[in-house]
Each structure stands twice: as C-alpha cells, then as structure tokens.
C-alpha positions as CSV (number, residue, x, y, z in Angstrom):
1,M,2.8,15.6,-22.1
2,K,3.7,14.7,-18.5
3,K,0.9,16.8,-17.1
4,I,-1.7,15.3,-19.5
5,F,-0.6,11.8,-18.6
6,I,-0.8,12.4,-14.8
7,L,-4.2,14.1,-15.1
8,S,-5.4,11.2,-17.3
9,L,-4.0,8.7,-14.8
10,F,-5.7,10.5,-11.9
11,V,-9.1,10.8,-13.7
12,F,-9.0,7.2,-14.9
13,G,-8.1,5.9,-11.4
14,L,-10.8,8.0,-9.8
15,T,-13.4,6.7,-12.3
16,M,-12.3,3.1,-11.9
17,T,-12.5,3.4,-8.1
18,R,-15.9,5.0,-8.1
19,G,-17.2,2.5,-10.7
20,M,-15.8,-0.7,-9.0
21,A,-15.9,0.2,-5.3
22,Q,-19.6,1.1,-5.0
23,S,-20.5,-2.4,-3.7
24,D,-19.1,-5.8,-3.0
25,F,-22.0,-8.1,-2.3
26,R,-21.0,-11.5,-0.8
27,S,-22.9,-14.5,0.4
28,G,-24.2,-13.6,3.9
29,Y,-27.2,-13.2,6.2
30,I,-29.1,-10.9,8.5
31,I,-30.7,-11.7,11.8
32,N,-34.0,-10.0,12.2
33,Q,-35.8,-8.9,15.3
34,Q,-37.5,-12.4,15.6
35,N,-34.1,-14.1,15.7
36,D,-34.6,-15.6,12.2
37,T,-31.6,-15.9,10.0
38,V,-32.3,-14.7,6.4
39,W,-29.7,-15.6,3.8
40,G,-28.8,-13.5,0.8
41,K,-25.9,-11.2,-0.1
42,V,-24.4,-8.6,2.1
43,D,-22.3,-5.6,1.0
44,Y,-18.8,-6.1,2.3
45,R,-17.3,-2.9,3.7
46,Q,-14.1,-2.1,5.5
47,D,-14.8,1.5,6.5
48,S,-16.8,2.9,9.4
49,K,-20.1,2.4,7.6
50,R,-20.1,-1.3,8.5
51,Y,-20.8,-0.2,12.1
52,Q,-23.7,2.0,11.0
53,Q,-25.6,0.2,8.3
54,C,-26.0,-3.2,6.6
55,R,-26.9,-3.3,2.9
56,F,-28.6,-6.6,2.1
57,K,-29.6,-8.0,-1.3
58,K,-32.1,-10.7,-1.9
59,E,-33.6,-11.5,-5.3
60,D,-32.1,-8.3,-6.7
61,Q,-33.8,-6.2,-4.1
62,I,-31.5,-4.1,-1.9
63,A,-32.5,-3.1,1.6
64,E,-30.6,-1.0,4.1
65,Y,-30.8,-1.8,7.8
66,S,-29.7,0.2,10.8
67,P,-28.7,-1.3,14.1
68,Q,-32.2,-0.6,15.5
69,Q,-33.8,-2.7,12.7
70,I,-31.9,-6.0,12.9
71,K,-30.0,-7.9,15.6
72,G,-27.0,-8.6,13.4
73,Y,-25.5,-9.6,10.1
74,G,-22.6,-11.5,8.7
75,F,-20.8,-13.3,5.9
76,S,-20.3,-17.0,5.1
77,N,-17.3,-18.3,7.1
78,D,-16.2,-14.7,7.6
79,E,-17.0,-11.6,9.6
80,A,-20.1,-11.3,11.8
81,Y,-21.7,-8.2,13.4
82,S,-24.1,-7.6,16.3
83,S,-26.3,-4.7,17.3
84,V,-27.1,-6.0,20.8
85,V,-23.7,-5.4,22.4
86,I,-23.8,-1.6,22.5
87,D,-26.6,0.9,21.8
88,S,-27.2,2.2,18.3
89,S,-24.3,0.5,16.6
90,F,-23.1,-2.7,15.1
91,V,-19.9,-4.2,16.5
92,E,-17.8,-6.9,14.9
93,I,-17.8,-10.2,16.8
94,L,-14.2,-11.5,17.0
95,V,-14.6,-14.3,19.6
96,E,-17.7,-15.7,21.3
97,G,-17.4,-17.8,24.4
98,K,-17.3,-17.6,28.1
99,L,-15.2,-14.5,27.4
100,S,-16.3,-12.7,24.2
101,L,-14.4,-10.1,22.2
102,Y,-15.8,-7.4,20.0
103,R,-14.5,-4.5,17.9
104,Q,-15.7,-1.1,16.7
105,G,-13.0,0.7,14.9
106,P,-10.1,1.3,17.2
107,K,-12.1,0.3,20.3
108,F,-12.4,-3.2,21.6
109,Y,-15.0,-4.6,24.0
110,V,-14.7,-7.7,26.2
111,Q,-17.5,-9.3,28.2
112,K,-17.5,-12.3,30.5
113,K,-20.7,-14.2,30.9
114,G,-22.7,-12.7,33.8
115,E,-20.5,-9.6,34.0
116,K,-20.7,-6.1,32.5
117,L,-19.1,-5.1,29.2
118,Q,-15.6,-3.6,29.4
119,V,-14.0,-1.2,27.0
120,L,-10.4,-1.6,25.9
121,E,-8.7,1.1,24.0
122,R,-5.3,2.5,23.4
123,K,-4.7,5.6,25.6
124,V,-1.6,7.7,26.0
125,E,-1.0,9.2,29.4
126,T,1.4,12.0,30.5
127,I,3.9,11.3,33.3
128,I,5.9,14.0,35.1
129,K,9.1,12.7,36.7
130,D,12.0,14.8,37.9
131,N,10.5,17.9,36.4
132,K,10.4,16.2,33.0
133,T,7.3,15.3,31.0
134,Y,6.9,11.8,29.4
135,Q,4.2,10.1,27.4
136,R,3.5,6.4,27.5
137,E,0.8,4.0,26.6
138,S,-1.6,3.4,29.5
139,D,-1.7,-0.1,31.0
140,A,-5.3,0.3,32.3
141,W,-6.6,-2.2,29.8
142,K,-4.1,-4.8,31.0
143,G,-5.6,-4.6,34.5
144,I,-9.0,-5.3,33.0
145,M,-7.7,-8.3,31.1
146,I,-5.8,-9.7,34.1
147,Y,-9.0,-9.4,36.2
148,L,-11.0,-11.2,33.6
149,T,-8.6,-14.1,32.8
150,S,-6.6,-14.8,36.0
151,D,-9.2,-17.2,37.3
152,C,-7.8,-19.7,34.7
153,L,-4.7,-18.2,33.3
154,K,-2.4,-18.1,36.2
155,N,0.4,-16.4,34.2
156,A,-1.9,-13.7,32.8
157,T,0.4,-10.9,33.9
158,N,3.4,-12.4,32.1
159,L,1.3,-13.1,29.0
160,L,0.3,-9.4,28.8
161,T,3.8,-8.0,29.2
162,N,4.5,-7.6,25.5
163,M,0.9,-7.3,24.3
164,H,-0.8,-4.3,22.9
165,V,-4.4,-3.2,22.1
166,T,-4.5,-4.9,18.7
167,E,-6.9,-7.3,17.2
168,R,-4.3,-10.0,17.0
169,D,-3.0,-9.9,20.5
170,L,-6.5,-9.6,22.1
171,T,-7.9,-12.4,20.0
172,Q,-5.1,-14.8,20.9
173,L,-5.5,-14.0,24.6
174,V,-9.3,-14.4,24.6
175,V,-9.0,-17.7,22.7
176,K,-6.4,-18.9,25.1
177,Y,-8.6,-18.1,28.1
178,N,-11.7,-19.9,26.6
179,K,-9.6,-23.0,25.7
180,C,-8.3,-23.0,29.3
181,Q,-11.9,-23.0,30.6
182,G,-12.8,-25.8,28.2
183,T,-15.9,-24.1,27.1
184,N,-17.3,-23.9,23.5
185,L,-16.1,-20.9,21.6
186,T,-16.5,-19.5,18.1
187,V,-13.6,-17.6,16.4
188,Y,-14.8,-15.6,13.5
189,K,-12.5,-15.0,10.4
190,E,-10.5,-18.1,11.6
191,D,-10.0,-19.2,8.0
192,K,-8.3,-15.9,7.2
193,P,-4.6,-15.7,7.9
194,W,-3.1,-12.9,10.1
195,T,-0.4,-12.4,7.5
196,K,-0.1,-13.4,3.8
197,L,2.8,-13.2,1.4
198,V,2.3,-13.4,-2.3
199,I,5.3,-13.5,-4.7
200,G,5.3,-12.2,-8.2
201,A,7.5,-11.9,-11.3
202,A,7.4,-8.8,-13.4
203,V,8.4,-7.7,-16.9
204,G,7.8,-4.4,-18.6
205,A,9.0,-1.3,-20.4
206,T,10.0,2.1,-19.0
207,Y,9.9,5.4,-20.8
208,T,12.2,7.8,-19.1
209,T,12.7,11.5,-19.6
210,L,15.8,13.2,-18.0
211,K,15.2,16.9,-17.6
212,T,18.2,19.2,-17.3
213,T,18.6,22.7,-16.1
214,Y,22.2,24.2,-16.1
215,H,23.2,27.4,-14.3
216,M,26.5,28.1,-15.9
217,D,27.3,28.6,-19.6
218,M,30.1,26.1,-19.4
219,Y,27.4,23.4,-19.3
220,S,25.5,24.7,-22.3
221,Y,26.4,21.5,-24.1
222,M,23.7,19.7,-22.1
223,K,20.3,19.2,-23.8
224,D,17.2,20.2,-21.8
225,R,15.9,16.7,-22.0
226,Y,17.0,13.1,-22.8
227,T,14.7,10.2,-23.4
228,S,15.0,6.4,-23.5
229,I,12.7,3.4,-23.7
230,D,14.1,0.3,-22.0
231,P,13.0,-3.2,-20.9
232,T,12.8,-4.0,-17.2
233,V,12.5,-7.1,-15.1
234,G,11.7,-7.6,-11.4
235,V,10.4,-9.4,-8.4
236,V,7.3,-8.3,-6.5
237,L,6.4,-9.1,-2.9
238,D,2.9,-8.4,-1.6
239,F,2.4,-8.4,2.2
240,S,-1.1,-8.2,3.6
241,S,-3.2,-9.1,6.7
242,P,-6.5,-10.5,5.4
243,R,-7.7,-11.1,8.9
244,I,-7.7,-7.3,9.6
245,M,-7.9,-5.5,6.3
246,E,-8.0,-7.7,3.2
247,K,-8.0,-4.9,0.6
248,L,-4.9,-3.1,1.8
249,S,-1.3,-4.4,1.3
250,L,2.3,-3.3,1.4
251,Q,4.1,-4.1,-1.8
252,P,7.9,-3.8,-2.0
253,E,9.5,-4.6,-5.4
254,V,12.9,-4.8,-7.0
255,Y,13.6,-4.1,-10.7
256,F,16.7,-4.2,-12.9
257,T,17.0,-1.8,-15.9
258,K,19.7,-0.8,-18.3
259,S,19.2,2.5,-20.1
260,S,21.1,4.7,-22.5
261,Y,20.6,8.3,-23.4
262,T,22.1,10.4,-26.2
263,G,22.0,14.1,-27.0
264,F,23.3,16.4,-29.7
265,V,23.8,20.1,-29.3
266,V,25.3,22.6,-31.8
267,L,26.7,25.9,-30.5
268,N,28.1,28.7,-32.7
269,T,30.9,30.9,-31.4
270,V,32.9,33.7,-33.0
271,A,35.8,31.3,-33.9
272,S,34.1,27.9,-34.3
273,T,31.0,25.8,-34.6
274,D,30.9,23.3,-31.7
275,Y,29.2,19.9,-32.1
276,H,28.5,18.3,-28.7
277,N,27.5,14.7,-28.3
278,T,26.6,13.5,-24.8
279,Q,26.1,9.8,-23.8
280,I,24.6,8.7,-20.5
281,D,24.6,5.0,-19.6
282,L,22.9,3.7,-16.5
283,T,22.5,0.2,-15.0
284,T,19.9,0.6,-12.2
285,I,18.3,-1.3,-9.4
286,S,15.0,0.2,-8.5
287,I,13.1,-0.5,-5.2
288,P,9.6,0.9,-5.3
289,I,7.6,0.5,-2.1
290,S,3.9,1.2,-2.1
291,L,0.6,0.8,-0.3
292,K,-1.8,-0.9,-2.6
293,Y,-5.6,-0.7,-2.3
294,S,-7.4,-3.5,-4.1
295,L,-11.0,-3.1,-5.4
296,P,-13.6,-5.8,-4.9
297,K,-12.6,-9.0,-6.6
298,R,-14.5,-9.8,-9.8
299,E,-13.7,-11.4,-13.1
300,Y,-11.5,-8.3,-13.8
301,S,-10.6,-6.3,-10.7
302,G,-8.5,-3.3,-10.2
303,Y,-6.2,-1.6,-7.7
304,I,-4.5,1.7,-7.1
305,Q,-1.2,2.2,-5.4
306,G,1.4,4.8,-4.5
307,G,4.5,5.3,-2.5
308,F,8.3,6.0,-2.6
309,N,11.0,4.7,-4.9
310,F,14.7,4.3,-4.5
311,D,17.1,4.0,-7.5
312,Y,20.6,2.8,-7.1
313,H,22.8,3.1,-10.2
314,I,25.2,0.2,-9.9
315,K,26.9,1.4,-13.1
316,A,26.9,5.0,-14.3
317,A,28.9,6.5,-17.1
318,T,28.6,9.9,-18.9
319,N,30.6,11.0,-21.9
320,L,30.9,14.3,-23.7
321,R,32.5,14.2,-27.2
322,T,33.0,17.7,-28.7
323,E,34.0,18.4,-32.3
324,K,35.1,22.0,-33.0
325,A,35.0,23.2,-36.6
326,W,37.3,26.2,-36.7
327,L,37.0,29.0,-39.3
328,Y,40.0,27.8,-41.2
329,D,38.6,24.3,-41.8
330,T,40.5,22.8,-38.9
331,V,38.6,20.2,-36.8
332,T,39.6,19.2,-33.3
333,T,38.0,16.5,-31.2
334,T,38.0,16.2,-27.4
335,E,36.3,13.8,-25.0
336,S,35.5,14.1,-21.3
337,K,33.0,13.3,-18.6
338,A,29.7,15.1,-19.2
339,F,28.8,15.3,-15.5
340,D,29.0,13.2,-12.3
341,V,26.1,10.9,-11.6
342,N,24.5,10.7,-8.2
343,K,24.3,7.0,-7.7
344,K,21.4,7.2,-5.2
345,Q,18.1,8.7,-6.2
346,G,14.9,9.1,-4.3
347,G,11.4,9.9,-5.5
348,F,7.7,9.2,-5.4
349,W,5.3,7.4,-7.6
350,G,1.7,6.3,-8.2
351,G,-0.2,3.9,-10.5
352,I,-3.2,1.9,-11.4
353,G,-3.6,-1.7,-12.5
354,F,-6.0,-4.5,-13.4
355,L,-6.0,-8.1,-12.1
356,K,-7.4,-11.2,-13.5
357,A,-7.5,-14.6,-11.6
358,F,-6.5,-17.7,-13.4
359,S,-6.4,-21.3,-12.2
360,H,-2.9,-21.3,-10.9
361,F,-1.9,-17.7,-10.8
362,D,-3.1,-14.1,-10.9
363,G,-2.2,-11.9,-13.9
364,S,-1.9,-8.1,-13.6
365,I,-1.1,-5.2,-15.9
366,N,-0.4,-1.7,-14.6
367,V,0.8,1.7,-15.6
368,R,2.8,3.9,-13.2
369,Y,4.3,7.4,-13.1
370,F,7.6,8.0,-11.2
371,H,9.2,11.4,-10.4
372,M,12.9,11.0,-9.3
373,L,15.1,13.7,-8.0
374,K,18.8,14.7,-8.4
375,L,20.5,12.5,-10.9
376,S,23.3,15.0,-11.4
377,Q,25.9,15.4,-8.7
378,T,27.7,18.2,-10.5
379,A,27.2,21.7,-9.1
380,G,25.6,23.8,-11.8
381,I,23.6,21.0,-13.4
382,D,20.1,20.0,-12.0
383,M,18.7,16.9,-13.5
384,N,15.5,15.1,-12.5
385,S,13.9,12.1,-14.2
386,D,10.3,11.3,-14.9
387,K,9.4,7.6,-15.7
388,I,6.3,6.0,-17.1
389,T,6.3,2.2,-16.8
390,F,4.0,-0.4,-18.3
391,T,4.4,-3.7,-16.4
392,V,3.0,-7.2,-16.5
393,I,3.1,-9.1,-13.2
394,I,2.4,-12.8,-12.5
395,Y,1.4,-13.5,-8.9
396,S,1.6,-16.9,-7.3
397,K,-1.4,-18.4,-5.6
C-alpha cells in the first residue's frame, strides 16, 4: 500500500509539474533590432534558458528569439534582459545608471559609462602558509568595485568589508554609488522585496503506521504494525526572496498531534494461551522543514516540496496487559511497559499541493508522505513509522 501511494504521489507530482510548468506567459515586451518596443506576453523563466532564448506571444502566436535576433526583452515592472552587453547571450539588467550592474547566472558584470565591462564572480583561492594549505574567497572583485566607486564613495573599502558576490550586496552598492553621483538610475525588480514572510494556519488528518520488527522471542507480544488516524493542527511559515527567485521558498512548520495505537496478539504455549494487549499513546510536536517549488500562478496553481522532519514526543506511554489462561482454567493478569519510546525522531518527507488565491488569503490543500526512524528505544525492538497527511492551509496575504 505504501509503495503504491508513493509511486502514485511521484507520478501525479511529475504529471502536474510537466503540465503546469511548461510556460508562464506574463505581460512584457521585446526590443527588436530597430530599437522598437513590441508589447505582448513573455514566457517567465528562472532557469538558464532565460539567458539563451526569449519566448514571445502576441495574438496567440508564439515566436522564439535568440540573442542575435533581438536587443532585449522584459516584463512589466519586473525583470529586463539585454543582448548587447556580452556576445551571444542575454544578461539580466539589475541596475542602469552611470554604473550599471548585470547578471548571468552566478556571474555579475559591472560597467561604468565610458569604461570597459568588468566581470565579478566568486572565486576560491588556495593559500599556503606555514606549510599548511588554506582556501578562502578571493577579494579580487572587491578591488574592481573599489576602483569603480571610490571617486564618489570615499568609504568604499569599509563598505565592502562584509559584502559578498551576491545580487543583494552588489545591487545595494551600485545603487548607493549612483545616488552619490546624483545621476538618473533605473533599478529593475525594485517592487519585489528581497525577503518575504507569509504566515499560515493548518489543520488536517494524519494516517500513521508503526512498523515493528523484534529480534528476541521475549518481544513476540508486539504486532508487526499498528495504525492510527488522528487530527493535527499547526502553524506554517513561508520564507522566500521574490527579488532573486520567486518560485522557491523555505517552509518551516510546527504541528501538534495526539495519537493512540492498540494491538492484540494471541500466543499459544504448552501450558497456557496468552492474550497480549499493547497500548501506545503519543503526544507529538512535529517540525517539518522543506524547500517548496511553486508552479506558475493561475486560478489554481500547484507546488511540490520535500525535506526533513523532526518529531518530539512530549508525552509517551506504552502499556502491555497480558492475560494468561492456564490449562486448569486459571487466569492471571499482569501489566508492564511494552517498550521504551525514543522521544526524538528524525526522518524525511515529500508532498504535493494545490493553491487557490482568494481576496484576503490563499487557500491550500496538500498530501504528504513521511518516513520516520527509530521510535523504539528498547534493544531488540525496531520500530519505524510511515505517515500520510492531508492538510488544509490558510496563508495570509
């Protein structure tokens, strides 16, 4: 059953991804070789293809343009790309001014008016000192930026001390320089925040299967599996950086669940028939953390996610009640602990979901699969848990 569910989840997620992620046409434009701006819809991409090709739709006709065919393309109040900065490639224009900043994947380019284009990239250099080898990030790019900005930013060296080759750091420095010069500048994607936090409330149901393997006959009272269906409630946080990658986010969550499992095993011996009842009660705080990839937003959009999960059982109790029916109609009853619970469990998980936007909130439904390790702390009993959850999440706007 578990394998069928996982396979179905994988196939469904793959189908959803292929079906919904083919294109994401948004209001935009191209700049042709005559410097005319032609408006229509441009396919929004966040992979390397955005530097190689522009897919443009006008009146339901889709055309594909290479960097050699157009001078650039862009989106309304959003990203812009140019093919005249470097040969045979589009680059993203981050800032335009006396000092301009561009990006192509992990590489950044800066150019001062009247001067040559400079490349900024993260490089690791090897240092040998006292017969020991060290690696550190090269500061060569800082020398370039100090040279380009020190004519106005007198504290350029200090400004660069804690900076790295990232879009955020470089954009802020280039903007600061252009404002210092008092020249006109354009900052693309300015309406997009560097960081965004969305808070959600979640409610759902969890179907859990505890799978047991015992290695000693003394634990033969344990069933090979226990199941439980329980309600769960939680809080969801969604951290993203729309300015850099709007479709990918980090989503930590916290859930509270109370679950109860029972099992009944009958064992026949030479002298008696033994009736074993086991009871497992858990009160659990779960902390799943995932990377979430959201598909293009439409009336109904989707997402896939996966990551790690940590369960902390704030209350855990197990009970074994054994009734022995002896050959001479005598019955004895004993009670004891069934096994010791490992209060801290780790595991991994994955899931898919759908999202619908409403006026004041976004609503989501999702299905997830969790595989958790080592519930039992008793030597001789191995117990893992598999969870399937169905959850409804309401996100704030």
